[in-house]
Every structure is written in structure tokens, then in C-alpha cells.
C-alpha positions as CSV (number, residue, x, y, z in Angstrom):
1,M,0.0,0.0,0.0
2,S,1.4,3.4,-0.9
3,H,2.3,5.6,2.0
4,P,0.1,8.8,2.3
5,Q,3.3,10.8,1.6
6,F,4.2,9.0,-1.6
7,A,2.6,11.5,-3.9
8,A,4.6,14.3,-2.2
9,E,7.8,12.2,-2.4
10,L,7.3,11.8,-6.1
11,L,6.9,15.5,-6.6
12,Q,10.0,16.3,-4.5
13,R,12.0,13.8,-6.4
14,A,10.8,15.3,-9.7
15,E,11.9,18.7,-8.6
16,K,15.4,17.5,-7.8
17,Q,16.0,14.8,-10.5
18,G,13.1,15.2,-13.0
19,P,10.1,12.9,-13.2
20,I,10.4,9.1,-13.0
21,T,10.7,8.1,-16.7
22,I,8.9,5.0,-17.7
23,G,9.5,2.8,-20.7
24,L,6.4,0.8,-21.7
25,A,6.5,-2.4,-23.8
26,G,3.1,-2.9,-25.4
27,A,0.2,-0.5,-26.0
28,G,-2.7,-3.0,-26.0
29,Q,-5.6,-2.6,-23.5
30,M,-3.4,-2.7,-20.4
31,G,-0.6,-0.6,-22.0
32,T,-3.1,2.1,-23.1
33,D,-4.5,2.3,-19.6
34,I,-1.0,2.8,-18.2
35,V,-0.2,5.6,-20.6
36,V,-3.4,7.4,-19.7
37,Q,-3.0,6.9,-15.9
38,V,0.7,8.0,-15.8
39,A,-0.3,11.3,-17.5
40,L,-2.5,12.0,-14.4
41,M,0.1,11.1,-11.8
42,P,2.5,13.4,-10.0
43,G,6.2,13.2,-10.7
44,M,6.0,10.5,-13.4
45,R,6.0,10.4,-17.2
46,I,6.0,7.9,-20.1
47,G,9.3,8.4,-21.9
48,A,8.9,5.8,-24.6
49,I,6.5,3.1,-25.9
50,S,7.6,0.1,-27.8
51,E,4.8,-1.4,-30.0
52,V,4.8,-3.4,-33.2
53,R,1.8,-1.4,-34.3
54,P,3.1,2.2,-33.8
55,Q,-0.3,3.7,-34.4
56,A,-1.6,2.0,-31.2
57,A,1.1,3.7,-29.2
58,I,0.4,7.1,-30.8
59,D,-3.3,6.6,-30.2
60,A,-2.6,5.8,-26.5
61,A,-0.5,8.9,-26.1
62,L,-3.2,11.1,-27.8
63,L,-5.9,9.6,-25.5
64,A,-3.7,10.6,-22.5
65,G,-3.8,14.2,-23.7
66,H,-0.4,14.5,-25.3
67,D,-0.1,16.7,-28.4
68,R,0.6,14.9,-31.7
69,S,3.7,17.1,-32.1
70,D,5.0,15.7,-28.8
71,I,4.9,12.1,-30.0
72,V,7.9,11.1,-32.1
73,Q,9.1,8.0,-33.9
74,A,12.4,6.7,-32.6
75,P,14.2,3.9,-34.5
76,N,17.0,3.4,-31.9
77,A,18.1,4.1,-28.3
78,A,19.9,7.4,-29.1
79,A,16.7,8.7,-30.8
80,I,14.6,7.6,-27.7
81,D,17.0,9.5,-25.4
82,R,16.9,12.7,-27.6
83,A,13.1,12.6,-27.6
84,I,13.0,12.2,-23.8
85,E,15.5,15.0,-23.3
86,A,13.2,17.2,-25.4
87,G,10.2,16.3,-23.2
88,K,8.6,14.2,-25.9
89,I,7.3,10.6,-26.0
90,A,9.3,8.3,-28.2
91,V,7.5,5.5,-30.1
92,T,9.6,2.6,-31.3
93,E,9.0,-0.8,-32.8
94,D,12.3,-2.0,-31.3
95,L,12.2,-3.6,-27.9
96,H,16.0,-3.7,-27.8
97,A,16.1,0.1,-28.3
98,L,13.7,0.6,-25.4
99,A,15.8,-1.7,-23.1
100,A,19.0,0.2,-24.0
101,A,17.8,3.8,-23.8
102,G,19.7,5.6,-21.1
103,R,17.0,8.1,-20.1
104,I,14.5,5.5,-18.9
105,D,14.5,4.6,-15.2
106,V,12.1,1.7,-15.2
107,I,10.3,-0.5,-17.8
108,I,6.9,-2.0,-17.6
109,D,6.4,-5.2,-19.7
110,A,2.8,-5.3,-21.0
111,T,3.5,-7.5,-24.0
112,G,1.4,-10.4,-22.6
113,N,3.7,-13.1,-24.0
114,P,5.7,-15.3,-21.5
115,N,8.5,-16.0,-23.9
116,I,8.9,-12.5,-25.4
117,G,8.5,-11.1,-21.9
118,T,11.3,-13.3,-20.5
119,L,13.7,-12.4,-23.3
120,F,12.8,-8.7,-22.9
121,A,13.1,-8.8,-19.0
122,L,16.6,-10.3,-19.2
123,E,17.7,-7.6,-21.7
124,V,16.2,-4.8,-19.6
125,M,18.0,-6.1,-16.5
126,K,21.3,-6.4,-18.4
127,N,20.9,-2.7,-19.3
128,G,20.6,-1.9,-15.6
129,K,16.9,-1.0,-15.4
130,H,14.2,-2.1,-13.1
131,I,11.4,-4.2,-14.6
132,V,7.7,-4.4,-13.7
133,M,6.2,-7.5,-15.2
134,L,2.5,-7.7,-16.0
135,N,3.4,-11.2,-17.2
136,V,2.3,-13.5,-14.3
137,E,2.6,-16.5,-16.7
138,A,6.3,-15.9,-17.0
139,D,6.6,-15.3,-13.2
140,I,5.0,-18.6,-12.2
141,T,7.2,-20.5,-14.7
142,I,10.7,-19.0,-14.1
143,G,10.2,-16.1,-11.7
144,R,12.9,-17.2,-9.2
145,F,15.4,-17.2,-12.1
146,L,14.4,-13.7,-13.1
147,K,14.6,-12.5,-9.5
148,E,18.1,-13.9,-9.2
149,E,19.1,-12.2,-12.5
150,A,17.8,-8.9,-11.2
151,R,19.8,-9.3,-7.9
152,K,23.0,-9.9,-9.9
153,A,22.2,-6.8,-12.0
154,G,21.4,-4.7,-8.9
155,V,17.9,-3.9,-10.1
156,V,14.3,-4.6,-9.0
157,Y,12.2,-7.4,-10.6
158,T,8.6,-7.1,-9.5
159,G,5.1,-8.2,-10.2
160,A,2.6,-5.4,-10.9
161,A,0.4,-3.6,-8.4
162,G,-3.3,-3.6,-9.3
163,D,-3.3,-7.3,-10.3
164,E,-4.9,-9.6,-7.8
165,P,-1.7,-11.3,-6.6
166,A,0.0,-8.0,-5.6
167,C,-3.2,-6.7,-4.1
168,T,-3.5,-9.9,-2.0
169,L,0.1,-9.6,-0.9
170,E,-0.6,-6.1,0.3
171,I,-3.2,-7.4,2.8
172,I,-1.2,-10.5,3.7
173,G,1.7,-8.2,4.6
174,F,-0.6,-6.0,6.7
175,A,-2.0,-9.1,8.6
176,K,1.5,-10.6,9.1
177,S,3.0,-7.4,10.4
178,L,0.2,-7.4,13.0
179,G,1.2,-10.9,14.0
180,F,-2.0,-12.6,12.8
181,N,-1.9,-16.2,11.7
182,I,-2.7,-16.5,8.0
183,I,-5.2,-19.2,7.3
184,A,-6.1,-18.6,3.6
185,A,-5.7,-15.8,1.0
186,G,-7.0,-15.3,-2.5
187,K,-9.6,-13.6,-4.6
188,G,-13.2,-13.6,-5.7
189,K,-13.5,-15.0,-9.2
190,N,-15.3,-12.5,-11.5
191,N,-16.8,-14.9,-14.0
192,P,-18.6,-18.1,-13.3
193,L,-16.2,-21.1,-13.6
194,K,-16.8,-23.1,-16.8
195,I,-13.8,-25.4,-17.3
196,D,-14.7,-26.4,-20.8
197,A,-15.2,-22.8,-22.1
198,M,-14.0,-22.4,-25.7
199,P,-13.3,-19.0,-27.5
200,A,-15.9,-19.6,-30.3
201,D,-18.7,-19.5,-27.6
202,Y,-17.4,-16.2,-26.2
203,E,-16.9,-14.0,-29.3
204,K,-20.0,-11.9,-28.7
205,E,-19.4,-11.3,-25.0
206,A,-15.7,-10.6,-25.7
207,S,-16.5,-7.9,-28.4
208,E,-19.1,-6.3,-26.0
209,R,-16.4,-6.1,-23.3
210,N,-13.7,-4.9,-25.8
211,M,-11.6,-8.0,-25.1
212,N,-10.4,-10.8,-27.3
213,A,-12.2,-14.1,-26.8
214,R,-9.1,-16.1,-26.0
215,M,-8.3,-13.7,-23.1
216,L,-11.9,-13.8,-21.8
217,V,-11.8,-17.7,-21.9
218,E,-8.5,-17.7,-19.9
219,F,-10.6,-16.1,-17.1
220,V,-13.7,-18.2,-17.5
221,D,-12.1,-21.6,-17.7
222,G,-10.1,-21.0,-14.4
223,S,-6.7,-20.7,-16.0
224,K,-6.1,-17.1,-14.8
225,T,-7.3,-18.0,-11.3
226,A,-4.8,-20.9,-11.2
227,I,-2.0,-18.6,-12.5
228,E,-2.8,-15.9,-10.0
229,M,-3.2,-18.2,-6.9
230,V,0.1,-19.9,-7.8
231,A,1.8,-16.5,-8.0
232,I,0.6,-15.7,-4.5
233,A,1.7,-19.1,-3.3
234,N,5.2,-18.8,-4.7
235,A,5.6,-15.3,-3.2
236,T,4.4,-16.3,0.3
237,G,4.7,-20.0,0.9
238,L,0.9,-20.5,1.1
239,V,-0.2,-23.6,-0.9
240,P,-3.2,-24.9,-2.8
241,D,-4.9,-27.1,-0.1
242,V,-6.2,-29.7,-2.7
243,P,-5.4,-30.0,-6.5
244,G,-7.5,-27.4,-8.3
245,M,-8.2,-25.6,-4.9
246,H,-11.7,-25.6,-3.3
247,G,-13.3,-22.6,-5.0
248,P,-16.3,-22.5,-2.7
249,T,-19.4,-20.4,-3.4
250,A,-18.8,-18.6,-0.1
251,T,-20.1,-15.1,0.2
252,L,-18.0,-12.3,1.7
253,E,-19.9,-12.9,5.1
254,E,-19.3,-16.7,4.9
255,L,-15.6,-16.7,3.8
256,A,-14.1,-16.9,7.3
257,S,-16.3,-19.8,8.3
258,V,-15.8,-21.8,5.0
259,L,-12.1,-21.2,4.3
260,C,-11.0,-22.4,7.7
261,P,-10.0,-25.8,9.1
262,R,-12.4,-28.7,8.9
263,E,-12.3,-29.2,12.6
264,D,-13.8,-25.7,12.9
265,G,-16.5,-26.4,10.3
266,G,-14.6,-25.2,7.2
267,V,-13.3,-27.1,4.2
268,L,-9.5,-26.8,4.7
269,H,-7.2,-29.7,5.5
270,R,-4.5,-27.3,6.7
271,K,-3.8,-23.7,7.5
272,G,-1.8,-21.5,5.2
273,V,-3.5,-21.9,1.8
274,V,-4.4,-20.0,-1.4
275,D,-7.9,-20.3,-2.7
276,Y,-10.7,-18.4,-4.4
277,S,-14.4,-18.0,-4.0
278,I,-17.2,-17.8,-6.6
279,G,-19.7,-16.5,-3.9
280,K,-21.5,-13.2,-4.0
281,G,-19.8,-10.0,-2.8
282,V,-16.2,-11.3,-3.0
283,A,-15.3,-10.4,-6.6
284,P,-13.7,-8.1,-7.7
285,G,-12.0,-8.0,-4.3
286,V,-9.1,-9.9,-2.7
287,F,-9.1,-11.4,0.8
288,C,-7.0,-12.8,3.6
289,I,-8.5,-15.1,6.3
290,I,-6.7,-14.5,9.6
291,E,-6.9,-16.2,13.0
292,T,-6.4,-14.8,16.5
293,R,-6.9,-16.7,19.8
294,H,-6.0,-13.9,22.2
295,P,-9.1,-13.0,24.2
296,R,-8.4,-9.3,24.2
297,V,-7.7,-9.1,20.4
298,L,-10.8,-11.4,19.8
299,E,-12.9,-9.0,21.9
300,R,-11.7,-6.0,20.0
301,M,-12.1,-7.6,16.5
302,V,-15.7,-8.7,17.3
303,D,-16.4,-5.2,18.8
304,L,-15.2,-3.6,15.6
305,K,-17.6,-5.8,13.7
306,V,-14.8,-7.6,11.7
307,G,-16.5,-10.9,12.3
308,K,-17.3,-13.6,14.9
309,G,-13.8,-15.0,15.3
310,P,-11.5,-16.8,15.8
311,Y,-11.3,-16.5,12.0
312,F,-11.8,-13.1,10.4
313,T,-11.8,-11.8,6.8
314,I,-9.5,-8.9,5.9
315,F,-10.8,-7.7,2.6
316,R,-9.9,-5.2,-0.1
317,P,-13.0,-4.8,-2.3
318,Y,-11.3,-3.7,-5.5
319,H,-8.2,-4.1,-7.6
320,L,-7.6,-1.5,-10.3
321,T,-5.5,-3.7,-12.6
322,S,-3.5,-1.6,-15.1
323,L,-4.4,1.7,-13.4
324,E,-2.3,0.8,-10.3
325,V,0.7,-0.6,-12.2
326,P,2.7,2.7,-12.4
327,L,2.9,2.6,-8.5
328,S,5.1,-0.5,-8.8
329,A,7.3,1.3,-11.3
330,A,7.6,4.3,-8.9
331,R,8.3,2.1,-5.8
332,A,11.0,0.2,-7.7
333,V,12.8,3.5,-8.5
334,V,12.2,5.4,-5.2
335,Y,12.5,2.6,-2.7
336,K,14.4,-0.1,-4.8
337,R,11.7,-2.5,-3.6
338,A,9.5,-5.1,-5.3
339,D,5.8,-5.2,-4.7
340,M,5.8,-8.9,-5.5
341,E,8.6,-11.3,-6.1
342,P,8.8,-15.1,-5.8
343,L,10.5,-17.0,-3.0
344,D,13.8,-18.8,-3.8
345,H,11.9,-22.0,-4.1
346,P,8.4,-22.6,-5.5
347,V,5.7,-24.3,-3.4
348,A,3.0,-24.4,-6.1
349,E,2.7,-25.0,-9.8
350,A,0.1,-24.1,-12.4
351,V,-0.1,-27.1,-14.7
352,A,-2.0,-27.8,-18.0
353,V,-5.0,-30.1,-18.1
354,A,-6.5,-31.1,-21.5
355,K,-9.7,-29.3,-22.5
356,S,-10.3,-31.6,-25.5
357,D,-8.9,-34.9,-26.7
358,L,-5.4,-34.3,-28.0
359,G,-3.8,-36.4,-30.7
360,T,-0.2,-37.5,-31.4
361,G,1.7,-34.9,-33.4
362,Q,-0.6,-32.0,-32.5
363,S,1.1,-28.7,-31.7
364,L,-0.7,-26.9,-28.8
365,G,-2.2,-23.4,-29.0
366,M,-2.2,-20.7,-26.4
367,I,-3.8,-20.5,-22.9
368,G,-7.5,-19.7,-23.3
369,E,-7.8,-21.6,-26.6
370,N,-9.3,-25.1,-27.1
371,D,-6.4,-27.4,-26.1
372,Y,-5.8,-27.0,-22.3
373,R,-6.6,-25.0,-19.2
374,G,-4.6,-24.0,-16.1
375,F,-4.9,-26.0,-12.9
376,A,-3.2,-25.2,-9.6
377,M,-1.6,-27.7,-7.3
378,T,1.4,-28.0,-5.0
379,W,4.8,-28.0,-6.5
380,E,5.5,-31.5,-5.0
381,G,2.3,-32.8,-6.4
382,A,3.0,-31.5,-9.9
383,R,6.5,-33.0,-9.8
384,A,5.2,-36.4,-8.7
385,K,2.9,-36.5,-11.7
386,G,5.5,-35.2,-14.2
387,A,2.9,-32.5,-15.0
388,L,3.8,-30.0,-17.7
389,P,4.0,-26.4,-16.3
390,L,1.3,-24.2,-17.9
391,G,3.9,-21.7,-19.1
392,L,5.5,-24.3,-21.3
393,A,2.3,-25.7,-22.9
394,E,2.1,-23.2,-25.9
395,R,3.7,-24.8,-29.0
396,A,4.4,-28.1,-27.1
397,K,4.0,-31.2,-29.3
398,V,1.8,-34.1,-28.2
399,V,3.7,-37.4,-28.4
400,K,1.0,-39.7,-26.8
401,P,-2.8,-39.2,-27.0
402,V,-4.3,-37.2,-24.1
403,K,-8.0,-37.5,-23.2
404,T,-10.1,-34.5,-22.0
405,G,-9.5,-33.9,-18.3
406,E,-6.1,-35.6,-18.2
407,F,-2.9,-33.8,-17.2
408,L,-0.4,-32.8,-19.9
409,T,2.9,-34.4,-18.8
410,Y,6.5,-34.6,-19.9
411,E,5.6,-38.1,-21.0
412,N,2.8,-37.2,-23.3
413,C,4.0,-33.8,-24.4
414,V,7.3,-32.2,-25.5
415,P,7.7,-28.5,-24.8
416,D,9.1,-26.3,-27.5
417,D,12.8,-26.2,-26.9
418,S,13.4,-23.2,-29.2
419,M,11.7,-21.0,-26.5
420,V,14.0,-19.4,-24.0
421,I,11.4,-19.9,-21.2
422,T,11.6,-23.7,-21.9
423,Q,15.4,-23.7,-21.7
424,I,15.5,-21.7,-18.5
425,R,12.8,-23.9,-16.8
426,R,14.7,-27.1,-17.7
427,R,17.8,-25.7,-16.0
428,L,15.8,-24.8,-12.9
429,D,14.3,-28.3,-12.8
430,Q,17.7,-30.0,-13.3
431,S,19.2,-27.9,-10.5
432,D,16.3,-29.1,-8.3
433,G,17.3,-32.7,-9.2
434,R,13.8,-33.5,-10.2
435,F,13.6,-33.1,-13.9
436,V,11.4,-35.7,-15.6
437,T,12.8,-36.6,-19.0
438,N,10.6,-37.0,-22.1
439,A,9.8,-40.6,-23.0
440,A,10.0,-39.6,-26.7
């Protein structure tokens, strides 16, 4: 959570050193939001936008209120720096130029592609810049490697404020600093869960919501929820209680009596888990279920109408997605601190489960398409099954038939070795001494 003085600190810093200058990769829906929001914030500015469709970047800057004369095309790093020095916004098609530009303090990756995002993050860090990743898919696959690379480079690697994982970490941190025992943490799921959702059935709704159908299905089929809960798990040590999590229909009022141990009338086999609810009044918020047994604290919490005890729900009723992201960029520069980073060793894994029958020789599509969905489980559980991490499923080749509902594994699928994310993940698995070789 931002300190009340943060806005004043940003202005003071801007007076002494100029505004924090952000480089943005990607001007899609999220990127456009970021360009507009930064224009409204004290002590910050967008210095450059990298986008394969330059017009999208220009449109975003115009929407944010910049004059057309202040938006310039910049083919290389030197041209980006000249534009920034002149107080203009540089638009480039070259991610390498963005990473290398000297006048940029911090870069936000809004490309949305785990493999491109990984390559780009590594280059940004080599160039001595902080990186804010909107790319939770990359983080859950190889986040600890990226964190270590950032440490070596002396920069910050962080997940983005505004996304449910970072918002949940905010309230987990609050509860932990007060000494409460964390029982469960997670989010309300915005869409009803439909594990067999296919993009063709969501074209109309997607266009009404100004989204693409694949991205909408990634939310509907539970993939995004699995990804986000695994990101929280790997940043905190909380784990999915059961494969796939419980996902109860608990309302906000019921959360603390449902996501608590079975011996106390709840559904959990243990304390310290990640989960989600599809009950009324929870989405679009995030929650943390805490426990206190001290009579005085219990008395006060009940008196303050937080709940009945001994379990209570700490709740943040909103997450502002892309609109909050610039705060992570600012905190990386001012405090040299990450809002969200993985632990040195993962405790959970998002794996891929077949959404339709897959045949030998098939090359798999993207998350949110027709082939597979994301599913959260413990890291140990995923290793024992030889399950394929979700972040490696795209472009993987099927080598043995897989039925709907079965796990994709290293035995029935071969990940695409030309992708850097696959190569890095293999090295991580080998260093853990647990890599499952392909049968093929």
C-alpha cells in the first residue's frame, strides 16, 4: 500500500531529479490504460513506448492528452534519449532500443507473452533497469530465475500492483505485520467457472467487453485464477490445499467460516493456503482469512464488527488492474523495492489439463484456446505427476494421445525447446534434481 506521503515524495524527487521516466512495452488494452494513468500522476511520465503497431502507441498517447507534435518515432536508443530530453514521448517498434535507452528509469512489460516477456526482461536487467512484469505467466514458470538475475544486475524485478496477486500480498503483509496467523488468502472469481469454455462461444461477450475471446476464456475456464493463486503461493509459501483448490461459493460474510480448518466447520485440511471464492460479494476484491486466539484481540475484533472469530476476513473490495501498475514502477525507482517477487523455491505449480482430446503430433495453442486449461496444485504434487507447467504448454508437441481432463505431462508432451522460457525452466528443474525426461 502506498504511504500517504508517496505523492509528495514523487513531486520532491521530480523537482530534484526530474520525473520518473517509464518505458512501456506494449500498447494494448493494459498498455493504453497505463499511458493514460501516468499522465494523471505526480512526478512521473512515459518516456517511450515500444509497440509493433506504432499507431496503437500514438493513439494511447493522444488519448492521454499529449499533443501529436510531442509524439515522435524513434528507431534506436539514441533517438529515444533525444526525444525524452526534449520532453517528448518516443514511439519505437524495437524492444532492444527501449531496453537500451539511457534516459529511462524503469520499464513495464505489457507484451502479454511469457517467452517474449522473458527475453525482454533479461535484456532490460542487463541494461541496468528495473522491470515491472504484467506477465504473471512468466513469473510462475521461471520467476525465481528472473529475480536472481535482477539481484545480480542490482535492479528490481517485480510483479505489478493492481493485479490480484500483488493486491492480495498487500493485505497478507498487513496481517502478518500485526502478527495474525494467515489461514487462507485469495480472490473472488469475477466470471462463473466453466472449465470447458471455448473461445468460439465467447466471441459476442468478448467484443461487447472490448476484449479478445481467448483472453476472456482464460478467465472463464479457471486458467487465470490458477495462475494468480500460484503466483501468490510462490511469493508467500501458502499452498493450494487440494489439487484445483476448493473454490467454494462462499459469500463475503461466509468466507471466514468456510475457508478455515475442517475441525472448525470449514473445508480446509490445513492452515496457510491459497484459494478463491465464486460466492456473491467477493469479486472483484481480494481477501485474507486470519486467526487470532488472544481473548483481548478477539474481543476488539468482534467489537469492531470484523466478524465472529476466531477467524476473520481482511478484505480489499477492489483491484484497479493496469491503473495501479505505475505505482510498482515508482516504488522500484524510489524505494528499490519489489511489490511482488517469488521466493527462492516454489511451493505451487500451475499445470496444464486437456480441455479436449489431443492427438499425437498435435502442436498446442495458447492459454485460453481449445487445447488445455490451467490448474493449480502443490509443486511437489505436480513433480510427482511429471505434469507440464502451464507456461510451457504453448507450442508443445503431443507425443502420446491425451484425453479431455487428463494432465499434460512430460511423458505425453514435449515443450518447444526453441523458446528461452523452456530452456531456463529445464535448467531450474535440473538444479532441483527433479527433472522428468521425455519418454519420446
